[in-house]
LODO-369849 format. One record per atom (N, C-alpha, C): x, y, z. Coordinates in steps of 0.2 Angstrom, whole numbers, padded with zeros to 4 digits, always signed. Example, Ala and Ser with C-alpha at 12.3 -4.5 7.8 and 13.67 -1.06 7.14 Angstrom:
BEGIN
+0066-0028+0039;+0062-0022+0039;+0066-0016+0039;+0064-0011+0035;+0068-0005+0036;+0064+0000+0039;
// end
This chain:
BEGIN
+1520+0076+0346;+1517+0074+0340;+1517+0081+0336;+1520+0081+0330;+1520+0087+0326;+1513+0088+0323;+1511+0095+0323;+1505+0097+0320;+1505+0096+0312;+1500+0092+0309;+1501+0092+0302;+1498+0098+0298;+1496+0103+0302;+1493+0109+0299;+1498+0115+0299;+1501+0116+0305;+1506+0121+0305;+1513+0119+0306;+1514+0113+0308;+1521+0110+0309;+1524+0111+0316;+1519+0114+0320;+1521+0115+0327;+1524+0108+0330;+1529+0109+0335;+1532+0104+0337;+1529+0100+0343;+1523+0103+0346;+1520+0100+0351;+1512+0100+0350;+1509+0095+0353;+1502+0095+0353;+1500+0092+0359;+1493+0093+0361;+1491+0091+0368;+1485+0085+0366;+1486+0080+0370;+1481+0075+0369;+1474+0077+0373;+1469+0077+0369;+1463+0079+0372;+1458+0073+0374;+1459+0067+0370;+1455+0062+0372;+1459+0055+0369;+1459+0050+0373;+1462+0044+0371;+1457+0038+0372;+1456+0034+0367;+1452+0028+0368;+1454+0022+0363;+1453+0016+0365;+1454+0011+0361;+1450+0010+0355;+1452+0008+0349;+1448+0007+0343;+1443+0001+0345;+1438+0001+0341;+1433-0004+0342;+1436-0011+0342;+1441-0013+0338;+1443-0020+0339;+1449-0020+0344;+1451-0015+0347;+1456-0015+0352;+1463-0016+0350;+1464-0015+0343;+1471-0016+0340;+1475-0009+0340;+1472-0004+0342;+1475+0003+0342;+1472+0007+0347;+1476+0013+0349;+1473+0018+0353;+1472+0024+0349;+1466+0027+0349;+1464+0033+0345;+1465+0039+0349;+1469+0044+0347;+1470+0050+0351;+1468+0056+0347;+1464+0060+0351;+1462+0066+0348;+1467+0071+0351;+1470+0075+0346;+1475+0080+0348;+1473+0087+0346;+1476+0092+0350;+1475+0099+0348;+1482+0102+0348;+1483+0106+0343;+1490+0110+0343;+1489+0117+0346;+1493+0118+0351;+1492+0124+0355;+1494+0131+0351;+1498+0129+0345;+1501+0135+0341;+1495+0138+0337;+1492+0133+0333;+1487+0135+0328;+1479+0133+0330;+1479+0129+0335;+1472+0127+0338;+1469+0121+0334;+1472+0119+0329;+1469+0114+0325;+1469+0107+0329;+1464+0103+0327;+1463+0097+0330;+1464+0091+0325;+1467+0086+0327;+1468+0080+0323;+1468+0074+0327;+1468+0068+0323;+1468+0062+0326;+1474+0058+0324;+1477+0054+0329;+1482+0049+0328;+1480+0043+0331;+1484+0037+0328;+1482+0031+0330;+1489+0028+0332;+1489+0024+0338;+1495+0021+0340;+1494+0013+0340;+1498+0010+0337;+1498+0003+0336;+1504-0001+0339;+1503-0007+0341;+1508-0012+0342;+1511-0015+0336;+1518-0014+0335;+1521-0018+0329;+1525-0023+0332;+1524-0029+0331;+1528-0035+0333;+1535-0035+0330;+1535-0034+0324;+1541-0035+0320;+1541-0031+0314;+1546-0029+0311;+1546-0026+0304;+1545-0031+0299;+1540-0031+0295;+1539-0036+0290;+1542-0033+0283;+1544-0037+0279;+1547-0035+0273;+1543-0040+0268;+1541-0036+0262;+1537-0040+0257;+1542-0042+0251;+1542-0048+0249;+1546-0051+0244;+1541-0050+0237;+1543-0046+0233;+1539-0044+0227;+1541-0050+0222;+1536-0051+0217;+1537-0056+0212;+1544-0054+0208;+1545-0048+0207;+1551-0046+0203;+1558-0047+0207;+1557-0049+0214;+1563-0051+0218;+1565-0045+0222;+1562-0039+0221;+1563-0033+0225;+1560-0035+0232;+1563-0031+0237;+1560-0031+0244;+1558-0024+0246;+1552-0024+0249;+1549-0018+0251;+1546-0018+0258;+1547-0013+0262;+1545-0013+0269;+1537-0013+0269;+1534-0018+0273;+1527-0018+0273;+1524-0012+0276;+1519-0009+0273;+1516-0003+0275;+1508-0005+0276;+1506-0004+0283;+1499-0006+0284;+1495-0001+0281;+1497+0006+0280;+1492+0011+0277;+1491+0009+0269;+1497+0006+0266;+1496+0004+0259;+1491-0001+0258;+1491-0006+0263;+1486-0012+0263;+1479-0009+0264;+1479-0004+0269;+1472-0001+0270;+1469+0002+0264;+1474+0006+0261;+1472+0010+0255;+1469+0006+0249;+1473+0000+0248;+1471-0004+0242;+1464-0008+0244;+1463-0009+0250;+1456-0012+0252;+1451-0007+0252;+1452-0001+0254;+1447+0005+0253;+1446+0006+0246;+1450+0006+0242;+1449+0007+0235;+1444+0002+0232;+1446-0004+0234;+1441-0010+0231;+1434-0009+0234;+1434-0006+0240;+1427-0005+0243;+1424+0001+0242;+1427+0006+0238;+1424+0012+0237;+1417+0012+0234;+1413+0016+0237;+1406+0017+0235;+1402+0010+0236;+1404+0006+0241;+1400+0000+0243;+1398+0001+0250;+1392-0002+0252;+1389-0001+0258;+1393-0005+0264;+1399-0003+0265;+1403-0007+0270;+1406-0001+0275;+1404-0003+0281;+1406+0002+0287;+1414+0002+0287;+1417+0008+0288;+1424+0009+0289;+1427+0004+0294;+1423+0003+0299;+1425-0002+0305;+1426-0009+0302;+1422-0011+0298;+1423-0018+0295;+1430-0018+0291;+1431-0013+0287;+1437-0013+0283;+1443-0013+0288;+1443-0009+0293;+1448-0008+0298;+1449-0015+0301;+1444-0019+0303;+1445-0025+0306;+1448-0030+0301;+1446-0030+0295;+1449-0034+0290;+1457-0032+0289;+1459-0026+0289;+1466-0024+0288;+1469-0027+0295;+1467-0026+0300;+1470-0028+0307;+1471-0035+0307;+1466-0039+0304;+1466-0046+0304;+1471-0049+0299;+1472-0045+0294;+1477-0047+0289;+1484-0046+0292;+1485-0040+0295;+1491-0039+0298;+1493-0044+0303;+1488-0046+0307;+1490-0051+0313;+1491-0057+0310;+1488-0059+0304;+1490-0065+0301;+1497-0065+0298;+1499-0060+0295;+1506-0059+0293;+1511-0059+0298;+1510-0056+0304;+1514-0056+0310;+1514-0063+0313;+1509-0067+0313;+1508-0074+0316;+1512-0079+0312;+1514-0077+0305;+1517-0082+0301;+1524-0083+0304;+1527-0078+0308;+1533-0078+0311;+1539-0077+0307;+1538-0075+0301;+1544-0074+0296;+1545-0066+0295;+1551-0064+0295;+1552-0057+0294;+1550-0055+0286;+1551-0060+0282;+1550-0058+0275;+1544-0063+0273;+1539-0059+0269;+1533-0063+0267;+1532-0061+0260;+1531-0066+0256;+1529-0066+0249;+1523-0061+0247;+1523-0057+0243;+1518-0053+0241;+1511-0057+0240;+1512-0063+0237;+1507-0067+0235;+1503-0069+0241;+1506-0070+0247;+1503-0072+0253;+1498-0067+0255;+1501-0061+0255;+1497-0055+0257;+1491-0054+0252;+1492-0055+0246;+1487-0054+0241;+1481-0059+0242;+1483-0065+0243;+1478-0071+0244;+1474-0069+0251;+1478-0067+0256;+1474-0065+0262;+1469-0060+0261;+1471-0055+0257;+1466-0049+0255;+1460-0052+0251;+1462-0056+0246;+1456-0059+0242;+1451-0063+0247;+1454-0067+0251;+1450-0071+0256;+1445-0067+0260;+1448-0061+0263;+1445-0057+0267;+1439-0053+0263;+1441-0051+0257;+1436-0047+0253;+1430-0052+0251;+1432-0058+0249;+1427-0063+0247;+1421-0063+0252;+1423-0064+0258;+1418-0064+0264;+1415-0057+0265;+1418-0052+0263;+1416-0045+0265;+1411-0042+0260;+1413-0043+0253;+1408-0040+0248;+1411-0042+0241;+1406-0045+0238;+1407-0048+0231;+1410-0043+0226;+1407-0037+0226;+1410-0032+0221;+1417-0030+0223;+1418-0029+0229;+1425-0027+0231;+1430-0033+0230;+1428-0039+0231;+1432-0045+0229;+1434-0045+0222;+1429-0044+0217;+1430-0044+0210;+1435-0038+0208;+1433-0032+0211;+1437-0026+0210;+1445-0027+0212;+1446-0030+0218;+1453-0031+0220;+1456-0036+0215;+1452-0042+0214;+1455-0047+0209;+1457-0044+0203;+1453-0040+0200;+1454-0037+0193;+1461-0034+0193;+1463-0031+0199;+1470-0027+0199;+1475-0033+0201;+1474-0037+0206;+1478-0041+0208;+1480-0047+0203;+1475-0049+0200;+1476-0054+0194;+1477-0051+0187;+1478-0044+0187;+1479-0041+0181;+1475-0043+0175;+1468-0042+0176;+1463-0043+0171;+1465-0038+0165;+1465-0040+0159;+1466-0036+0153;+1460-0035+0149;+1455-0039+0149;+1449-0038+0145;+1443-0041+0148;+1437-0039+0145;+1431-0041+0148;+1431-0049+0149;+1434-0053+0145;+1434-0060+0146;+1437-0062+0152;+1442-0059+0155;+1445-0061+0161;+1440-0060+0167;+1436-0054+0167;+1431-0053+0172;+1425-0059+0171;+1423-0061+0165;+1418-0066+0164;+1421-0072+0167;+1427-0074+0165;+1429-0081+0168;+1430-0081+0176;+1432-0075+0178;+1433-0075+0186;+1426-0075+0189;+1421-0071+0186;+1414-0071+0189;+1411-0078+0188;+1412-0081+0182;+1410-0088+0181;+1412-0093+0186;+1418-0092+0188;+1421-0097+0193;+1418-0096+0200;+1417-0089+0202;+1414-0088+0208;+1407-0091+0208;+1403-0090+0203;+1396-0093+0202;+1396-0100+0203;+1401-0104+0200;+1401-0111+0200;+1403-0113+0207;+1407-0110+0210;+1409-0111+0217;+1402-0110+0222;+1399-0105+0220;+1393-0103+0224;+1387-0109+0223;+1386-0111+0217;+1381-0116+0215;+1383-0123+0218;+1389-0125+0218;+1391-0131+0221;+1392-0131+0229;+1393-0125+0231;+1394-0125+0239;+1401-0126+0241;+1405-0126+0236;+1412-0127+0238;+1416-0120+0240;+1421-0121+0243;+1425-0115+0245;+1430-0113+0240;
// end
């Protein structure tokens, strides 16, 4: 593994352990050239997933991009990083379980919405505002009104 600090070609694994949800191996490494320590994660990838965008474009699915978008929605919220990681892993497993190499972006977006809805209401609204392209305050009011109506009636 190449050192991200000095670019050294080799690194030594100092510690390996599974992540909390068991979906990856976390490795602590040290570069013999500069002495820097860093962490890597090793994950199983069942198949290469491709996202079909609304525009018709195709893009290779990137787990890190999904994680970043969820982390942005959860920023400054009292949510443990492990819960976000479990949500990301769960969504990736859902996408792989579909069994298709190409998945519509909307399917992924809906999975994120469902996950955030049960994780944190503020993060859910934040993500929805970008995903559904809210343009003015009225869009937020309507969305939150719909959430409150569902909460009052007990429907999902």
